C-alpha positions in Angstrom: 189.5 259.2 191.5 191.3 261.9 192.5 192.3 262.7 188.4 188.4 262.8 187.7 186.3 265.6 187.6 182.2 266.4 186.6 181.1 268.9 185.7 177.8 269.8 183.6 178.4 268.9 179.7 178.4 271.4 177.3 178.3 271.9 173.4 182.0 272.1 173.4 182.2 268.4 175.0 179.5 267.0 172.4 182.2 265.1 170.0 184.1 263.7 173.6 181.2 262.7 174.6 179.5 261.4 171.4 183.1 259.1 170.5 182.9 257.5 174.9 179.6 256.9 174.0 180.9 255.3 170.6 183.6 253.0 172.8 181.2 251.9 175.8 178.6 250.3 172.8 181.3 249.3 170.7 182.6 247.2 173.8 179.4 245.8 175.3 177.8 245.2 172.2 180.7 243.1 171.4 181.1 241.6 174.6 177.1 240.6 174.0 177.9 239.0 170.9 177.4 241.2 168.0 179.9 241.3 165.2 181.4 244.9 164.5 179.2 244.8 161.2 175.8 244.4 163.5 176.7 247.0 165.9 176.0 250.4 164.1 175.0 251.3 160.6 176.6 254.0 158.6 174.2 256.8 160.5 174.5 255.7 163.6 177.5 258.3 164.3 175.2 260.9 163.4 172.3 260.2 165.4 174.6 259.6 168.3 175.4 263.3 167.7 171.8 264.7 166.8 170.6 263.0 170.1 173.1 264.3 172.3 173.3 267.9 171.1 169.2 267.8 171.3 170.1 267.0 175.0 173.1 269.4 175.8 170.3 272.4 174.2 167.3 271.5 175.5 166.3 273.1 179.0 164.6 269.9 180.4 167.5 267.7 180.4 170.8 267.4 181.7 173.8 266.0 180.8 177.4 265.6 183.1 180.4 264.5 182.1 183.2 263.0 183.6 186.9 264.5 182.5 190.3 262.9 183.6 193.2 266.2 182.5 191.5 267.6 178.9 189.4 264.8 177.7 186.2 263.4 178.5 185.6 259.7 180.2 182.1 259.2 180.9 179.2 261.0 180.2 175.5 260.4 181.4 172.1 262.0 180.1 168.8 262.7 182.0 165.8 264.0 181.9 161.7 263.8 181.8 160.6 260.1 180.7 160.4 258.7 177.3 159.3 255.6 178.6 155.3 255.0 177.1 152.9 255.3 179.4 155.4 257.2 182.2 154.2 260.0 184.3 156.8 263.2 184.1 154.9 264.2 187.4 156.7 261.0 189.1 159.5 259.7 186.8 162.8 260.3 185.7 164.5 258.9 183.0 168.7 258.0 182.6 168.4 257.7 178.7 172.4 257.3 178.7 175.2 256.6 180.6 179.0 255.8 179.3 182.5 255.8 180.5 185.1 254.4 178.6 185.5 251.0 178.9 189.8 251.6 179.7 187.8 253.3 182.8 185.7 250.6 183.7 185.7 249.6 187.4 187.1 253.2 188.4 183.7 254.5 190.7 183.3 257.2 187.6 179.8 255.8 186.7 179.1 255.5 190.4 179.5 258.9 190.4 177.3 259.8 187.8 175.0 257.4 189.0 174.5 259.9 192.0 173.6 262.7 189.8 171.0 261.0 188.3 170.1 260.3 192.0 170.1 263.8 192.8 168.5 265.5 189.5 165.8 262.5 190.4 165.3 263.9 194.2 165.8 268.1 193.3 162.8 267.7 190.8 161.2 265.8 193.5 160.5 262.8 190.9 160.7 259.3 193.6 160.9 256.8 190.4 164.2 256.6 187.7 163.7 254.9 184.3 166.9 252.7 182.7 167.2 250.7 179.4 169.9 248.0 179.8 170.3 245.8 176.9 169.7 242.4 177.8 172.7 240.7 177.0 174.9 243.8 178.4 175.4 241.9 181.9 177.7 244.1 183.4 175.5 247.1 182.9 172.2 245.1 184.5 174.2 244.3 187.8 175.7 247.4 188.0 172.2 249.3 188.1 171.2 246.4 190.1 174.2 246.9 192.9 172.4 250.5 192.9 169.0 249.6 194.1 167.7 249.3 190.3 165.0 246.2 189.5 163.3 244.7 186.2 160.1 246.6 186.1 159.2 244.1 182.5 159.6 246.7 180.4 161.0 245.5 176.6 161.5 246.5 172.9 163.2 245.2 170.2 167.0 245.9 170.6 170.2 244.2 168.5 170.9 241.0 167.7 167.4 238.8 168.2 168.0 240.2 171.9 165.8 243.3 173.5 166.4 246.4 176.0 164.9 245.5 179.6 163.3 248.2 181.7 164.5 248.9 185.0 163.2 251.0 187.8 165.0 252.7 190.9 162.4 253.7 193.7 163.8 257.0 195.7 163.0 258.1 199.3 163.4 261.7 200.2 166.9 263.0 201.8 
């Protein structure tokens, strides 16, 4: 971990972040039983790029990147809730958090997660929302280790499965 630094992400990091996102999602979807052909349609990379660009250009959202040397090895994006019915005065959402599969298990996700908790505390928000694909057991276990609980939210996902909502309750420092 000595070679990993985390800093706010900027537009200059966009292509690298989209690459990290693509590699991470491919790994967890393949591990969850999808075929390469089921993972991404032709517009997928472009849609991810547009979504990350909107986040990086938004005043109300925050994005961080984990770097090793000159390369991005992880990224996280957070901001007001996108979850239907969530109260923006009490809830913040972790939109994305991805680490290169070659760097899984090195504590990078934990550091990015800590920045999300810091974001919630600084905004005086006591609840965090995130979604995890139901076949991404690695992500669900990660979130459970960090105090997240399933909250009953579901939305359709790939491979006749769902994305599951999880909730984190944060106490004041």
